[in-house]
C-alpha positions in Angstrom: 107.6 165.7 153.1 106.5 162.2 154.2 109.1 162.1 157.0 108.7 165.7 158.0 105.2 167.0 157.3 105.6 170.1 159.4 102.2 171.8 159.9 101.7 175.6 159.7 102.6 177.0 163.2 99.8 176.5 165.7 101.0 179.0 168.2 102.5 182.4 168.6 104.8 184.3 170.9 102.2 184.2 173.7 102.5 180.5 174.2 103.2 180.0 177.9 106.8 179.2 178.7 108.1 180.0 175.2 111.8 180.6 175.0 114.2 180.8 172.1 117.3 178.7 172.8 120.6 178.9 170.9 122.0 176.1 168.7 125.6 175.2 168.0 125.5 176.7 164.5 124.0 180.0 165.4 120.4 179.0 164.8 117.7 179.6 167.4 115.1 177.0 168.4 111.7 177.6 169.8 111.1 175.7 173.0 108.7 175.6 175.9 110.0 175.4 179.5 107.7 174.4 182.3 109.7 174.6 185.6 108.8 172.8 188.8 110.9 173.6 191.9 109.8 170.3 193.5 110.7 168.1 190.5 113.4 165.5 190.8 113.7 165.1 187.0 113.5 167.2 183.9 111.7 165.6 181.0 113.2 166.6 177.7 110.2 166.1 175.4 110.4 165.6 171.6 107.1 165.6 169.7 105.9 163.8 166.7 106.3 164.7 163.0 102.9 166.2 162.3 102.8 168.6 165.3 104.6 171.5 166.9 104.8 173.0 170.4 101.3 174.4 170.1 99.6 171.2 169.2 101.8 169.2 171.6 101.3 171.7 174.5 98.7 169.4 176.2 101.4 166.7 176.4 103.8 169.1 177.9 101.4 170.3 180.5 100.3 166.8 181.5 103.9 165.9 182.3 104.3 169.1 184.3 101.1 168.4 186.1 102.4 164.9 187.1 105.4 166.4 189.0 108.1 166.8 186.3 109.9 169.8 185.0 109.6 169.9 181.2 111.5 171.3 178.3 110.2 170.7 174.8 111.6 172.0 171.5 110.5 172.5 167.9 112.7 171.1 165.2 114.0 173.1 162.2 111.1 174.2 160.1 108.5 173.5 162.8 106.5 176.1 164.7 108.6 179.3 165.2 111.9 177.6 164.6 113.3 178.7 161.3 114.9 176.7 158.5 113.6 173.7 156.6 112.5 170.4 158.1 115.2 167.7 157.9 116.8 164.8 159.8 119.8 167.0 160.8 117.4 169.7 161.9 115.8 167.2 164.3 119.1 166.3 165.8 120.3 169.9 166.0 117.2 170.8 168.0 117.7 167.8 170.4 121.3 168.9 171.0 120.3 172.5 171.6 117.6 171.5 174.1 120.1 169.3 176.0 122.7 172.0 176.2 120.1 174.4 177.4 118.8 172.0 180.0 122.2 171.1 181.4 123.6 174.6 181.0 121.4 177.7 181.7 118.7 175.6 183.4 121.3 173.9 185.6 119.9 170.3 185.5 122.4 167.5 186.3 122.8 165.2 183.3 121.7 162.2 185.4 118.4 163.8 186.2 117.4 164.5 182.6 114.9 162.0 181.1 114.7 162.2 177.3 111.2 161.3 176.1 110.3 160.9 172.4 107.0 160.3 170.8 106.9 158.8 167.3 109.5 160.8 165.2 110.6 162.4 168.5 111.9 158.9 169.5 114.6 159.3 166.9 115.8 162.5 168.5 115.7 160.9 172.0 117.7 157.8 170.9 120.2 159.9 169.0 120.8 162.1 172.0 120.9 159.2 174.5 123.5 157.5 172.3 125.8 160.6 172.4 125.3 162.3 175.8 124.9 161.1 179.4 121.2 161.1 180.4 119.3 159.7 183.3 116.8 157.7 181.3 115.2 157.2 177.9 111.4 157.0 177.3 110.2 155.9 173.8 106.5 156.1 173.0 105.1 154.8 169.7 108.6 154.9 168.1 109.9 153.1 165.0 113.0 150.9 164.6 114.0 153.0 161.6 112.2 155.4 159.4 111.9 153.4 156.2 111.1 150.1 158.0 107.8 151.6 159.0 106.6 150.8 155.5 109.3 148.3 154.3 109.7 145.8 157.1 113.0 144.3 155.9 116.1 143.4 157.9 118.2 145.9 155.9 117.1 148.9 153.8 120.0 150.6 151.9 120.1 154.3 152.9 117.7 153.9 155.7 117.0 156.9 158.0 117.0 157.3 161.7 118.3 153.8 162.6 116.9 153.7 166.2 117.3 150.0 166.6 121.0 150.0 165.7 121.7 153.0 167.8 119.9 151.7 170.9 121.7 148.3 170.5 125.1 150.0 170.2 125.0 152.5 173.0 128.4 152.7 174.7 126.9 153.0 178.2 123.7 151.3 179.4 120.8 153.7 179.7 117.6 152.8 181.6 114.8 152.6 179.0 111.0 152.6 179.2 109.3 151.6 175.9 105.5 152.4 175.5 103.5 151.2 172.6 99.9 150.7 171.6 99.1 147.1 170.6 96.7 148.4 167.9 99.0 151.0 166.5 98.2 151.0 162.7 100.9 153.6 161.9 103.9 152.2 163.6 103.2 148.5 164.5 103.7 147.4 168.1 106.5 145.0 166.9 108.7 148.1 166.5 108.4 148.9 170.2 109.0 145.3 171.1 112.3 145.2 169.0 113.5 148.4 170.6 112.8 147.0 174.0 114.6 143.7 173.3 117.6 145.6 171.9 118.1 147.8 174.9 121.0 146.6 177.0 120.5 148.6 180.2 117.7 148.3 182.8 114.4 148.4 181.0 110.7 148.4 181.4 107.8 148.2 178.9 104.2 149.2 178.8 102.1 147.6 176.0 98.6 149.1 175.9 95.8 147.0 174.5 93.3 148.9 172.4 95.6 151.9 171.9 96.6 153.2 168.4 99.3 155.6 167.6 98.1 158.9 169.0 95.9 157.8 172.0 98.2 155.6 174.1 98.0 157.9 177.1 94.3 158.4 177.0 93.7 154.6 176.7 96.2 153.6 179.3 95.1 156.3 181.7 96.6 156.2 185.2 98.5 153.1 184.2 100.7 155.3 182.0 101.5 157.8 184.7 102.2 155.0 187.3 104.6 153.4 185.0 106.4 156.7 184.2 106.6 157.5 187.9 107.9 154.1 188.7 110.5 154.4 185.9 111.7 157.8 187.2 111.8 156.4 190.8 114.0 153.5 189.6 116.7 155.7 188.2 120.0 156.0 190.0 
């Protein structure tokens, strides 16, 4: 429950852009698709652990308003997606969204940017380590789940080992790491370690005065300029 405090659903079937997408095991995942015929990239957005598509809808709309197509998905047990919250349910949702983006939606894999916030960073890193993607954007993300509270070099049975996965990616993936310098939930040092471990082309945006949930509002236009520059730098 600490890792996956799924809130009661904050939306219904009237949520704009809502679609139910198939998973590999027969499950169906709630997702929001905001198309943009002029977009050069699709952002595959993975939200944090205490929200769902309804409470994250503003984040989805902001990315669409800044010229990206967007596909966001709810994990197992979140929003209108059935099942119980779990680590495997996070990864299953990420895989379903990727298959939907590169299949029915027709996006080339090299034009998909996976973008994870907080817990969603684990989904983004897991996916980028397994599948070809154009870029990886991590915002307020941890090096691993247990090391948020126990900052030790090795924790037996640790969960969501983002640092190890990003360091061991078989192919270099362009990475943008964004973190608030005053994040009291996931310290900025987690973002710095992820940035240092990335082997491919990389950029970072450290935001003074920003905590965990207000990086974009504190950074303002600087955030969107950095995201635009990152997208423009992709092959």
